[in-house]
N, C-alpha and C positions, 0 to 999 in steps of 0.2 A: 426597374423590377429588384425587387425584395430578398434576400437569399435565406431559405431555410435551413436551420442547422440540425442537422440530423438526429434521431432522438436517439436519447444514450441508453444504451444497455449493457445490461454483465449477467453471466451464466456463469454459474448455477445462485439464486438467491434474488430479492428483489433491491433495489435503490429506498432504500428509508428515507431520506434525506438530502437535497443541493445544498452547499454552503455557497455562501453570496461570494462574493468578488475580496472583501477586505477578511473575510475568514479562509479562501483561498492564497492568498497574498500570507497571511499569518501558516497556512500548514505548509506552503513552499521555505519557508522561513526556517520555520521548524525541523521539517526534512533536510534541508542546506546545513543547518548546526549540527543534527546528529552528524551528517552522512559526505558533507561535503567542507568543512574544516580547510583538506589539505586540500583545493580543487584549483590553486592555482596553476597556472600554465595547461589546464583542458578549459575544453569550449562548452562550459556545461549549461549557456545560454542557449546555445541550441541544443542540448539535449544535456539533461543532468544526469543521465545514466554513462556519461564521456568520464563522469568519478572512475568508474568502477572498472568501464575499457581501457581507461588509462590509466588504474594501477593506482588510483590514491587514494582507497579506501576497498580493503581487503573483500574481496567477495568470490562466490563461488559462483560459474557461469553455464550454462547451455543445462543437460541434463541432471548433473550436479544440486544445480540452482533450481530445477523445478521437485528433484526426492528430497531437499530440505524443505521448501515452503508450502509443500501437501501434508508437513509435518504440524506444523503452525498453527494455534487458536488462537479467538479472541473472542469477545462477544460480537464486537459489528469491527468490520472493513473500509477500510479509505481507500479510495480510487481519487491516484493524480493525475491528469491529465498532464503531456513534458511542456503543453503551451502555459502553461502554469494560468490556465482559466474555466475551467469546469474542474470541480470536486463532489464525489458524492460519498454515504457511508449506505453500507450493503450488509446483510444478515448472511450471507455465505460466505469463502472463501474463494475468488473469483478466479475462474478457467480460462475467462475469455468477456473481453468488452468492445463496444464500439470504436471506442479510442486504437489508435495505430500506437501510441508510445504513452506508455501510463507507471505508476508505480503503485503497489498497496502495501499497506501498514497497520497496524493500530495504532489506534486513537496515543498511545505513548511513546510508537517508533521501536520499542521492541526489533525489530528488525524489517524489511524491507524488501522485495521483490520489483526489480526494473523490465518491463517488459520494451522489446524494443522493436522495431519496424526491420531490423536486421534481425531479428531473431533467425536462430541457426548459425549467422556467421557471427553474429557479436551481440551474444545475448541467447537466453534472458538472465538476469544478474540475482542473485540473494548475498544481502548483508545482515550481518547482526551487528546491533547497536554494542558501542564498549560496554555497555551493564547489560546485556540481555540475558544474562542468568537472574536477575532480582526484576525486569521489568515480567521476563515472562513467567514467573512464579506469580507475580500482580494478575497480569491478565490469567492464567488459569483459577487462578483463585475468584476472581470475578466470574471468569464463565462456570462456575462450581455452586455458587452463591445463585447466578442466572438460572440453572439448571434448579433449585432447589426451592426457588419462589415460584416455575414452573409449576413444580411435582407438587406445592403446598395449594398453587391456583384449582391446579384440577381435581384436588381435593376437598374445593370450596373453603380453601384460608383465600382472605382477604390481604 
């Protein structure tokens, strides 16, 4: 009997594309390079968010994390499963997903949000990249450019 994988879901927004296994491995490596450089002594192999719960990288947790997360903008958001097998891009800041433990971040990793199966006890966690201001400014500029392009398109420009 073949086991069917449950369909990926994210709310709000649409899944724009799914990443290949190789791309997922690259995303995990990039995420760990940004947020997991001091991960020794925590079991990040089970849950990468242990980096935050183990105080190996500065982060906010619980409602403070959610408040910061809701203020983030980007043209696209990456959702990465904790099992390091699935990742996809979406066009809206996710509020929920069919994944139980997952990470949301923009492609330049300006910040990350870790949603945990322990929500309310451990997590969720929000962390900023060490170069947050510069990366966030780049995200805002990219978003502004996308808005201007959409406005021009609606006016008949190509």
